[in-house]
C-alpha positions, 0 to 999 in steps of 0.5 A: 163604427162609422166616423165623420172622417170616412172617405165616401162616394156620392155618385161619381164624386169622392168625399174625404169626409162627411162634412158639408159647408151648408150654404150661407148668403154672401153679398156681391154687388154685381153677381160676380165672384169677388176677392172676398168670396175667394178668400172665404172659400180658401179659408173653408177649404183649408179648414177641412170641410170636405164639400163646400156648398156655395151661397145661393146663386141666381139663375135668372137675370130678372132678379139681377137687382139682388146682390148675390152670386149669379150664373145666368150667363157666361159673363160670370164664368171666369169667376166661378172657374176661379172658385172651383179651381181654388177649392180643388187646389185645397182639397175640397169639392164644391157644389153650386147652389141654384135659386130663384128668389121670388117674393122672398125678395133680397134687395131693391125691387124697382122695375121688377116683376115679383113672382110666386105660386099665388098672389099671396103676401109674403110673410117675411117681406110683405111683398104682394107678388104676381101669380106665376104663369105656366109659361113663366114656370117653364122658362124658370125651369129652363134657367135652372137647367142652363145654369146647371150646365154652366156649373158643370162646364165651370168644373163644379162637382155638382149643383144643389136646387134650393127648394127651402126657406121660402124661396120660389120652389119651396113656396110651391110645396107650402099651402099658404103660398100655393093656392093654385087650382091648376097642375101646380097646385092643390094636391101634393102631387101637383105642389111637388111638380115644380121641384120634380120638373126642375130636377128633371130639367137639370138632370137632362142638361148635365147627364147622369154622372154629374151630382145633383142635390136638393135642399128642402124644408122639413117644416116651414114654421108657420100656419098652413106650412108644408105637411111632413107627409108631403115632405115624405112624398117629395123625397120619395119621388126624388129618390125614384128620379135618382137624385144624388142627395137631399139636404134637410133643413127647415124653420131654424129660427124657431129653435132656442139658441142652445138647441142642436141638430134641429131636424134630426127627427125628420131627417131620420124618418126620411133616411129610414125610407130612402135609398138617397143619401141624406144631409142633415143641416141646422144646429149641428155643432158637436162632434160627439152628437154628430158621430152618434147620429151617424152610427144610430141612424141612416143619416150619412152627412152633416151640413154646417153653416154658422159654426164654420162662419165663426171658425172656418178651421173647425173641421180640422179641429175635429180631426185633431180631436180624433187623433 
């Protein structure tokens, strides 16, 4: 019988348990790792989560108005190095989540050019963006690869591409947001191209032995959302490219408060056809339920966000329950 506290390997990295702290947004006025962030991650590491995924981190200075972590140049290096050192000191792995926000704006936009796959009003923010050009696409892919290499040099154990929850890469997969007629729009092969090329650019920059994960939506929760067959296609192609793990999430806001493990069905279907390790995130709360999923599906890992916000020591509590 498998347990949630099995020691496993993901790529070249040893994981002391199957729990991932899933990314949660953390505000910082200047993009730098601050004392509050260091304090939080120390609590999470001491609290027992084997692998910490950071909050989404900007790859492009063009979005510097948004008050979130950044690593688009070397001025952020010392803060990130302090964060990785702290996590490792307290026995946790740490993965940097990388994002280009786009029209899901998260702050002041004065003087900014807001980009999206197509010039379509954002359903959440009501922002009307500009359609991104192919030249701009290539620049952003390079920004992702450069940030990933900085993360490697700052001793992160890996990076995660944020291609979920309505941010730029996620929008390329979604017919509502992607109405392009070029190589990045129309067919699923074209709509998946942005995520696949971004992954390939990162992999080329960091090499074969550095962990690269991706977080994707199983659904979007609105009309003209990504079709699940398209999600399966993207996962199949990522598996061919030897991505290390795929984190499955989606439109979690549509579920009632008492629901749990929201995307189990979709993650199970993906895991059944994939050699890639699958992380299930969203609504994971109960030790017994996660243990059951682990032993009756091919899902290997579990992301937890809000429960660990409330109780950073929750994983240690789970471990005590096993003793």
